[in-house]
N, C-alpha and C positions, 0 to 999 in steps of 0.2 A: 663346090664347094673343095679346094683343093688344102689340106693337114700337110705342114712341112716339120719336119721337127729337126731342129741343130744342137747339135753341143752346146753347154754353153763354155766361154771362156770361163778358165780357173785358173786366174793370176794368183791371186790370194785369198786370205781366210781370216775377217776381222776376228778379234779377241775379246771378249767382254771384260769390261771393267770397269765397270759402273753397277754392281750387285745393290740396287737399291731400287726404292718407290719410285726417286724423282732428284732433280740438283737440289730442292731445298730441303733436304732431311738433313745434312747438319749447318744449314742456315745461322748464322747467330744471331740473329732480330730479323723478324717478319711479323712487319705491320700490317692486317689486313682492311684496316682502318675502313671496317664496318659496323659499326656497335652503337648506335645511338638508344642510349637504355630508355630513357624515360619521354625520346622522341619530341623532345624539345628543339632540334633543331641548334643546341649550343653544346659546342662541345665540351664535354668535365675529363676532369685529366685522368678518371679511372677506365673511361672509355678509349683511352688509346692504349693497346692492349699488343703484346706479341704473341700470335697464334700459338709459337711453340710450348708455351705452359699458358694457357687462356685464363681457367680460374673458373668461377661459378657465376651465374650472374651478377652476384654480390660484390665478389672481390677477385681481383686477378690473382694469378696463381703466381706461387712464391718466389719463383726462379726463373719467371720471363721477364727481358728488358722492355718493362711498361716506362710510360711516363711518369717520370717525378714531379715534375711542375710546369706550369703554362702561365709565361711571363704578364700575360694581357689575361686573367682568367673573363669567365665569361663572353668572351670578342671574337672567338673562332667560332665559326659557324659548319654546320654540315650540310653539302649540297648533294646533287647526284645527276643524272642521265649522265652517264661519263660512258665516252665513245670509247670501244676497245680495240686500242690499234691489232695488239695483234689478234683477236678472237677470245683470248685466256680467261684465266678468274675474274670474274668482273666484280669480286670484293663488295657485293652487296647494290653493287652500283651505288656506292658512295664515295665521298669524297671530305675533306676538310679540307676549307675555302680562307689563305691567309690573306687578310687585307690590312695592312699594317695602317697607324695613325700618322699620318705627316703632319707636319705645320710648315711655313717659312714667315719667318718677319722682316721688317726691313727696318733699321734704325740708320740713321745718318746724325750728322756735325757740320756745325759751321767755322769754318776759319777764316780770317782775316788776311790776305794776302795781296802784295805788291807788286803792281803789274805796270810792265814797263810799257808806254803808249808808242812816242817815240822822241827822238834828239832835235833840237834845234841846230839853226844855223850856228849856235855858237859851242857848238857839242853838248849842249847840256841834256840831260835826260828828263826827260818827261814822264813822270808816274802815278799812278791812280791806285787806291785801295779798293779792293773788290771781296766779295764775300763767296768763298767755292765751298759747295756744299758736297760732305763725301758719303757714300751711302753704303752702306753695311748689309750683305743678304747672309739669314741666318736660317741654316735649316735644320730641321727638328724632326727626329720619326719614332716611332716606339713598335718595336717589331714585335709581331706576333709567334713566338718563338716558345719552344719547347725541349726540356731538357732530359734526357737520358741518361741515368748512371752504368758505368762500370759496362760499355757499349764500346767503346773507341776501338778501332781496328789498326792493325799498323802491318808494314812489309807489305807481304803479299795478300790481298783482299780486294773486294769484288764488292759493289754498290749497284743495285737495280731498284726503279721507280718507274710509277706513273703519275705524270703531273702535266696541268694546264700553267701555260705562262700567259699572265694576264699584264707583262711590261716590268718596269721598274719601280722600286716605292715612291720615287718622285720621279717626276719626267723632268723636271727642271736641271736634275745631277746626273742622270744616265750612271748609275752606280749598279753594279753587280747584284742579283738576286742569288743569293746560295741558299741553295735547299737543306745539305747538310753541311755542319762546321764538324770533322771527327777531328777534335785536339788540335784546331792547330794551334802551332807559337811561330810567329810567324821569325823574330828574332836569333831563333833558336832552330831554325828551319825545320821545324819534324810536324809531324802531321798534315792535314789537307783540307780544304772544302771543296764539294763538289755544287753546281750550280748552273746558273747563267750568266754570261760573262759579254760586255761589251769590246768591240775591237771595231775602230774606224765608226760608219753609219750604224754596222747592223750588231746584231746579238746572237750568241753561239750557247752550245754546249761547251763548259769548262771547268777548270778547277785551278785554284793555288795547291802545289804540291810544294810545303815549306814558304819558300819565296819564288819560288818559280811557276808562271802561270802558263796552261795550257789551254787550249781552244781546240773544237771539233770546229775547223771551217768549211768541210763539208756540204753543210746543210744551216742558212742562216734559219734563225726562229722567229715565229709569228707570233704574234700579240693574239691573244682568245685560242690558241691551238694545243690541242692535247699533244703529250710526246709521253712515249716509253724510252727509256734511257738508261744506261747503265756504265760504268768503267773499270775495266781490271787492271789492277796496277800490280807489277812484277819488280820485286827488288832483286838485280840480276847482278850485282859488285859495282861496278862503274859503267855499265850497260843497262841501265833500268828501262821500264819501257808502261806506257800509259797507251791504254785501247779504248777508245769512246765509241759505243754503241748508242744507236739514233733508231727512233723509228715512229715516224709524224703521222698524224691524221693522215687517210686516206687521201689524196690529192689526183687520184685517176680521172673522176669523171671532169674535173676542170684544169683547165691548162694552166702553170704556175710557174710566172718568171724563177720565182725564189726556188723552188722545187719541181720541178718538171718528173724528177722519176721518186713515187712514192715506195712505201715501203723500207725495210731494216737496211743500214747502212752501218759500215766501222772502220776505224782508222786506226794504224798505232803509231805513236809516238814516240821519241827517244824523250827519258829522264835522267837526270843526274841525282835525284834528292829522295827519291824513296828509303825511305829509312825503317830500322827496326825497334826504334823508340816512339815515342809519345808522350807529351809532357801532361797530360790528364787521361784518364779515363771515360770520363763523361763527353758525349755529345750534345749539339744544336742541332733540331729540324725548326728551319723556318728563317735563319739568320745567321749574321756571323757573331755575337751576343748577344745575350738576354739583358732587359730592362726592364726596369721595374716604372719608369716613366718617361716622359718624351727625352730622347738624349738628341745633346747637338752633334756630337762626335761621329768625326765620316764613317765609324764601321755601324752607326745605327743605322744609316739609310742603306746598308747594304744588306737588305733584306727580302723575302720572298715574296711577290705580290704573287697569289694566283691558288693553286688546289692541288691537294697530292691523294691519291686514290691509293696506292700501297708501296711500302719501303720495305728494301730487304739486302742484309748486308751479310758477308762470310768473311771470316777471316782466312780466306785463304784465294789463292787465286786459281777461280774457273776456267777449263780448258775451253776453249773456242766454241767446241761443242756443247758442254753445258753452257754456255750461254744461248747459244740458239735454243738450247732443251727450256731452258728460262725464258724466255720473252714466249716460245710458243706453250708454255703451261697450262693445261693439259689438255692431252692431243685424246685421250682416252675417251670414250661418253661419258665417264664417272672413277674421279678420282679424287679420296675424302681421306685425308690424315698423313702425316710421315713415318716413312720406315725406320722408326728410330726408338723401337721397344719402350713405347708411352703411348697412351691415349690421351696424354695432357692438350692435345690442341681441339680436341673435341670436349662434349659437356657431360655431366652426368646426365643419365638416360629421366630422371626424373624433371630435368627442366628442360629438354629436348621437345623439339616440335615432332609430334606424333606422325607427321610426313615432312620428308627430308625434300627438296624437289631440286632437281641438278641446277649447282650455280647459286646456290643459297649460302648465304656465311657457314661455315664450318661449326659455330658456337652453337647452331641449331641442330647439331647432327648426335643424336647418342653415342656412347662411347663402349655400349653394350645392349645387349638381349635378355630377357629372361622370360618369364612368365606372364609378370607385370605389363612389360614393355617391348612388345615388337617393334620393330624398326622396319619401315616402309620409305623407299628410294625411287620417287616418282622423277620419269624423263618422260619429255616432250620431242617425237622421234617424228622427223620427216617422212614421206614414201620410200625416199631412197634408204634412209637410215632405217625403217624398219624390214628393209629387205637383205638385211646383214645377218649373220651369224654373229652372237655374241658371249661372253665368257663371264659370270660374277666368280671372283676371287678373291678372299677375304684371309687375311695374314692373323691368326688368330691369337691372343696373348695372355688372359690369362681366364682361369674358372676359379670358382671358390674350393678351396683344399685340391686344386689341380685336378679333379675330375671332372670324368667326360661329360660331355654337354651335349643332348641332342636336336640338333638345327637341322631344320628346312628349309625351302626358297620357293617361294611362292610366287610365280611370273604372272600377272592378270588373272588368269580362271584356272593357271595350271600349278599345279602343286609339285614341285621336282622329289627327287631322290631325299631321304634323310640322312645325314652324317650325323655320326658320333665324332666331338670335335673335341681335342686336347687343346693345352698349352701349347704355342709354337708352333702350333701345324698350318699348312696352305690347304686351302681348301676351295675347289672348283666348281662350281656347276655350267655345266653346257646351255646354252640358250639358244636354239635353233631357231630359224626364221618364222613357224609354224607358230609358237607362242605370242609372236610380237604384234604389234596392228599400228598403223600410223595413226599418228598424235600422242593422246596420251597412256603410259604403259607406266606400271608397279613392278615392283622389286620388291617383296617382302620377305624379310629375315625373320624368321620367326623359334624362338625355343620351344619345342616340344617334348620336352623331359629329359631322363637323365640321373645321375648321381649327382652331377653339379646343380646346381638351383639357377645361374647365372654364365652366359661369358661373353668378355669383351675382345677388341680387336686394336691391334697396331693400325692397320690401315685395308682400304676396301678398294677396289678397281672394278668396272665394266668395261670392258676392251673387245674389240671385234673387230671383222672388216669395214673395211669404206672406201667409199669412191667419190671423186671431184670433179665433176660436172657431169650432163647426162648424155646417155649411150643414143645420141640421135641424131650423129652426122654433120654434125655444125661447131663449130666453133666458138658461138656466141656466150657460152658460160661464162669465155675470158676473159681477159684483157689486152690490148695491144703489148706487146715486149717491149714498146721502149717507154712506156708508163709504169711501170712496174719492177722491182727489185727483184732479182733473183728465186729470193727465198719465198715459196709460198708454204705456211703451215698449218698442218690438219688444222689446228684450233680453230681458225678464222671459218668462219660460218660463209664468208664475203667468195665467193668464186671469181668474181673480179679480179681480185687480188694476185689471181695467177696467170700465168703468161699462157697465151696461146700457142705460140710457135718457139723453135729454136732458128736462130740464123745465126751470120757469121760472128756478132757482137752479142746474141743475147742467149743464155743457158735457161734450162727449164730446171727447177729446183724444189723437189716435195718432202718438206720435214715431218717427220712425225716420230713418236716416242714409242717405246717397248718397254715394262718392266724385264728384269731377269727371268721372272716367273714364266710371264707368258709365253716370253723366246722361248724357254727350255721344253715347253711343252707342245707347241704349236707348230706347224708347217705354215708356210707364208710363198703365196703367188702375187704375181703382178703383172696388169695387162695396160695395155692402152689401144689406141686405134689411131694408128696416120691417117688422117683425113684428106690434107690437101696438103701440094708439095708446088712453089713454084720459084722462078728466077728474073731476075732482071734482064734488059737487053745486052747480049754481050756475054751472059755467063751459062754454066752448063745445064742443062734440062734434068728433070728429075728423071727416076729416082734420086734422090742425095745422099749422100754416105753419112747416116747418123750414129751416136754412140751413147749407150747407157753405162754406166758406173751407180754401184752402191755404196755409199762411204767410204768410196775414193777403189775400188775395186773392178776392173772393166767387166763388165756383162758380155757383151756385144762390143765389138768396133767397127764403124765404117757399116753400117749395116745397110743396104739398101733395100727397099721394097715397095711397090705401086701405093697409090693411093687406095683408100678405103681397106688397109690392109688391119687384121687385128692380130697385135702381137701378145703372146703370155710367156711367161719366163717362170715356171715352178719351181723353179732349182732355185730361188732367193734367200732362203732362211739361213746359208753357214755364212754370207756376207752380212745379215743385220746383226745388229748390237743393243745391248740395255742402253737406254738413255736414247739418246736424238739419232734418228736416222735421217740421208739424205740420197734419195733417189733423182740423178742428175741426169737428163739430157744434154747434146752438144751437137753441134753440125761440124764436119772438116769441111771447112769452105774460106777460101778468099774472101769473100762475099758476095752479094748477090743473090744469094740461095736462102729458102725455108721450106721449115717442115711445121703443120699444123696439128693438133692434136683433137681428138674429140671428148678425151675422159683419161682418168686414171685412178686404176683400182688395184688395193692389196685385197687378196679374200687370205681371212685366218680361218683354215680348214678345222674343222672340230675333230678331234681322233677317229681313225689313222692316218688323215689325211694322203693327199693326191702323190704320187710319183714324183721324183726330184729329179732333176739332170739335166733337162732337154729344156731348148726354148719351142714351142709351138706358135706356127706361125700360121693362120687362117685367113688365107682371100676370102 
């Protein structure tokens, strides 16, 4: 075995500019839509809550942007079995279904008119009186809408949601299906609406911004399909823009004439009507307007028919990198809570579950531990996940009288060190492979003493090394590169959503998120294996020149290696940033060449970490 050390190219260094637990830390509204309080399958107004101030089981939090009312009480239903396009948070695997009540009736009236039959040889007009029936078609709709007060956003802002579209409210009229009306005032060119719009014979993700219609023409929508979608609105004076993002259910297994390329796509369009003014502070979810009965106006039929799994709105324009982070949220093994100096997105420990299963709703996770209430996080690890190192990190919030509390972490049957914790501290427990097992693992945070009697936290994460694809000498874990978009997110457990190769027209991009705390404390190494390279007739033979960038920084340029070569890059930490990180492979080629991967792996070394500054190539 030959080991070759090659110096890394140090073109630039990323500067960390997102010092937080995640992009949702400053979200204005974040409906997880995962709380059917009495399990009756019918949505009650108190069940639609803003996660940023969730409240108790009985009462929503005082400062959250919760639902104010339902236009059609007791008619919106809960559903489940939501496919998670990004592999991100399942939001309880629940959604609310909008099935607006519709009606169309026909009215007619008869008029007697004179009909000219012919003229005779004397040019006399011969007439006849006939009855003519005139038919009027009246459409009626009672949209299932939800009003939320003091939530509308203006100027630079962002919306993101996961929805299933079941077609227009009335097939006879093909009207739009608005998911959110953000204080639109059509006559005053203020506000906007976001949802599904028709153009020609197809439907698309779209908006009304004032009186300006916008469509995301790249991907036609298909009835009965789930989508994760969003838009960023930027007020740049006379050069406003709106950027649409869309991630359909995965189609890679089936050729689709409407959407052969699955995965996340986006496009930016110019606009001239994004303003810093709105006519109201309220929003409507599920339609353009609220009705208390069947409405016959055109706006009544512009209601959304389908399901909604979550909804998030920011009163700022996210960067593209933050939007990627939001779509892939979260890529750590566990992320619970927001870095917002509050535990209001969690629940009082006396109402919490004794065991929090990864992926469960946050309102089942306790906000604190005490001698009475320990906290156990339970995770089901695959064989590969159980072979990685992890770290459990707690951002502490408060104790009684700001005294010290003694806290210990127990991983399965291993008791780790006890830490004396104070408010506003960062606690870390290293979890080596030896403490883990394939299958169910428990991480128990227990109060064991101290002057304080309890400890609360702001947020918690468990993060560590990760690998996509098995190290088995084949590319069978991945998908043909023409079937999927370049971006794969670590939150997605479906490896078939990751491209198997780079070609002249297809890059491979892996996205994962790091908190500032993990980035500061640890050293990271990236490795992969080039297992097969090929060329079309008339094009250069392998090895092919391939290049690696991390967050736009060139790590290696036009590297040529033989087949079945493992390549390791120990020195990537300085190129990483808090927030979303993108590892991108490309090939320098005019076409007709490809290089395939076996796996991709990022190792997070437990302190003190490996040496940095070299590339290790193992043949």
